[in-house]
N, C-alpha and C positions, 0 to 999 in steps of 0.2 A: 504494500499499499504506500509506504513511504517512498518507494522508488517511482511509482506512478505519479505521486505529487510532485516529486522532484522533476520528472520529465515534463510535466504539464507546466510548472514555472519556468523551466528552461526554454520550452517552446514559446511561451508568452514573452519572455525577455528577448528572444530571438526576432519575434515578429515586431516588437517595438523598436528594436534596433535597426531592422530593415526599413521600417516606416520612417524613422528619424533620418534615414539616409536618403530618402527620396527628396528630389528638388526639381522644380521647373521655374520658368520665368514669365514675366508679363512686362510689356514695354509699350509706351505710348507717348504722345506728344500734345502739349497744350499750346494752342494758338489763340490770337485775338480775332476779332471780327474781319480783319483784313488778311488773315492767314500768317500773321507775324508771330514768332515764337515768344511765350511768356516764361520768363526766368524766375526762379525762386518762389514758385507757387507750391503750396503744401499739397501733397497727395497721400492718401491713406488707403490701404486695402484691408478689409476685414472678412475673414472667412465665414461663410454662411453656416455651415455645419462644422463647428470648431474641432480641430485636431491639435492636441497640445503641441506647442512649438511652431505651429503654422497659422495661429489665430489672426494676428494683426501686424502689419508692418507700415512704417511711415518713411517718406522721403520728400524731397523738393525737386522741382525741375531744374535742369542745368540751363547753361546759356542758350542753347538752342530749343528750349522748351521741352526736352525729352526727360521722361522719368522711367526708372527701371526697378523691377523687383526681381531678385534672383534666387530667393530661397522659399518659394511657395510650394504647397503640396500639388502634385501633378493633377491636371485635369479636374481642378476643384473650383467650385463657384465662390467668387469673392464680390463683396460690394466695394466699388471703387469710388472714393470721395475725393473731390478737388475743391479746395477752398478758394472762393473768388472775392469774398469780402469778409470783414471781421464778423465771424459767427455764422456765415453763409457758405453752404456746400452744395455742389452739384453732385449727385449720387447716380452711378450707373452699375449695372451688373456686368461682370467680366469673368471669363474662365481662364485659368491658368493653362500654360501649354502642357502637352505630354511630358513624361519624365525625360529630363535632360534637354528639353527644348523651351524655347521662349516664344510666347504668342505675342504677335505685334497688333496692337489695336489701331483703329482709325483715329485720326487727329480729333481731339476734343476742342471745340470752339467756345470761347468765352468772350462774348461781346462786351459786357459791362464789368468793370473791375472796381470794387469799392475800396477805399482807404479807411484806416482806423479813425480818421477825423470826420468821416461821413461824406467824403466827396466820391461821386460815382462817375468814372470815366467811360465814355462811349467811344470804343475803338473804330467804329464805322463812321460816325459824323465828326469826330474830334471834339465834341462838346463835353463839358463837365457839368454835373448836376449836384445840387444839394437839397435836401428835402427839409421844408419848414416844419414848425410845430404841428403835431398831429391833433389839432383841435379846430373847432369852427372858426373860420378866419374870413373877414370881409376884404374887399380889394385893397383899401387903404392899409389895413394891417399887414397883408401879404407884401404890398409894395415897400412898407417901412421895414419889415423884417429882412427882406432881401437887400435893401440899401444899408442896413446896419450889419449885415452878416460879414464877418471878417475871417471865416474859415479858410484856411490855407491861402492867406494873402488877400482875401476879398476880391472885388472886382465883379461881384455878382449882379445880375439884372433879372427882370421878369421875363419869362419865356414867351416867345411868339407861338401862334397856334401851330404853325408848320413845324416848330421844333418839338413841341409836345407830341405831335403826331409821329415823330421819328422814334419815340420810345414806346409807343402803343403796339402791342404784340398781337396780331390777329389770330395767332394759333393758340391763344389762351395760356400764355405763360404767366404763372403767378396767380394770385387771387384777383387782381384787377387788370388783367392783360397788360401788365408791366412786369419787368424783372423784379424778383423779390428783394433785391438790393434797395428798391424804392419803398421804404417802409412807411405805408400810410393806410389808414382805415377808410378812406373816403375815395370814390372814383372821380370826384370833381376837383379840377385844378385850374386856378386863375391864370389867364393869359394877358393878351394886350388890350388896351382901352378901345372901346367902341365910339364913345363920345364922352362928354364931360360928366355924365351921370351913370354910364353903364360900361361893362367891360365883358370880354369873352371868356368863357370857361370851356375846358375840354373835359368830355365824359369818357373815362377809360373803360367803363363797363360795355359800351357799345361803339366807341370810336367816333362819337358825334361832338359837334361844338354848338354852343348856345350863348346868347348874350343875357346878362342879368344886371339888375341894379347893383351898383358898387356897394351899397350898404348891406346887401345879403351876405350872411356869413354861414348859414346852416349847411353843413356837409361840404364845405368848401376848404380848399388847402392852398398853400403857397409853395412853389418850387423856385429855386434860384438857378440860373444857367450862366455859363461863360464859355468862351473858346479856350481850349486848352493852352496854358502858357507854354511858350517855346523855351 
């Protein structure tokens, strides 16, 4: 009996040793909206069905936007997370390569990159955005907040309708058809003046624009915009 137990333990140890020796790779590239590489972006892989020693790995993209993981469990499902602003992640499913091989993933495109200061850079238009207070705001309050905003050197202004339309995502990205980096609970954002008593607002729930009295504050927000400093 003792001999059988010893053999069973020996077999289990052998299996674990073989398992721990298995390795495969996963490689990909992170680019912006114009296909340019993004360096120093945090990337994490987390195994869906955890096997000890293979559960999670972290890295950052190198100068050409490439990330590599070389010690994954072969042909295993992983959740791949890419951090594109403080606290914000894009997560996709990915499978590691067969044993001894590296699986190459298609490039992952990140159009909007957020900074810790709250500035959101649009790599397609070259515009930078900052989101105002997430509370009911009339036009004068939005205009004043933007004028007083000194985030990352200031120079912010009220957005034009056409500029707001560039961040509207028809495919339904985020809760309000805008990238989740734009943290707001309302679909209405103030835009340019219409006349001395009214101004335009853009509605992100349906992509429409309407004018309203400037004194209206209910469910309205203010965003600031500027061209990216060179």
